[in-house]
C-alpha positions as CSV (number, residue, x, y, z in Angstrom):
1,M,7.8,7.2,-8.9
2,E,4.4,7.5,-10.7
3,L,2.8,5.7,-7.8
4,L,3.6,8.7,-5.6
5,S,2.1,11.2,-8.0
6,W,-0.7,11.8,-5.5
7,M,1.8,13.6,-3.3
8,K,1.8,16.5,-5.7
9,K,-1.7,17.3,-4.5
10,V,-0.5,17.8,-1.0
11,D,0.3,21.4,-0.3
12,G,0.1,23.9,2.5
13,S,-3.4,25.0,1.6
14,M,-4.9,21.6,2.4
15,E,-7.2,21.5,5.5
16,K,-5.9,19.3,8.3
17,T,-8.9,17.0,8.0
18,D,-8.4,16.5,4.3
19,L,-4.8,15.7,4.9
20,L,-5.7,13.2,7.6
21,E,-8.3,11.6,5.4
22,L,-5.7,11.3,2.6
23,I,-3.2,9.7,5.0
24,D,-5.9,7.3,6.2
25,E,-6.7,6.3,2.7
26,M,-3.0,5.7,1.9
27,H,-2.6,3.7,5.1
28,G,-5.5,1.5,4.0
29,L,-4.0,1.0,0.5
30,I,-0.6,0.1,1.9
31,N,-2.1,-2.4,4.3
32,V,-4.0,-4.1,1.5
33,L,-0.9,-4.3,-0.6
34,L,1.2,-5.7,2.3
35,L,-1.5,-8.4,2.9
36,K,-1.5,-9.3,-0.9
37,N,2.3,-9.4,-0.9
38,K,2.3,-11.8,2.1
39,K,-0.2,-14.0,0.4
40,Y,1.9,-14.1,-2.8
41,E,5.0,-14.9,-0.8
42,E,3.3,-17.8,0.9
43,I,2.2,-19.1,-2.5
44,V,5.8,-18.8,-3.9
45,E,7.2,-20.6,-0.8
46,G,4.7,-23.4,-1.2
47,L,5.8,-23.8,-4.8
48,K,9.4,-23.9,-3.8
49,E,8.9,-26.9,-1.5
50,P,9.8,-30.2,-3.1
51,A,6.9,-32.4,-4.1
52,K,6.3,-35.3,-1.8
């Protein structure tokens, strides 16, 4: 849950543009993590295949 600690900073006093910027940054971070995860999954699948 510590990964979501940034959410504590979000409150009703945030400007809409600040909130949208934060959401955009989080989207970028999530996208990078998904791409890394896919890459690692491909590596693991390659290692599972029997050697020829």
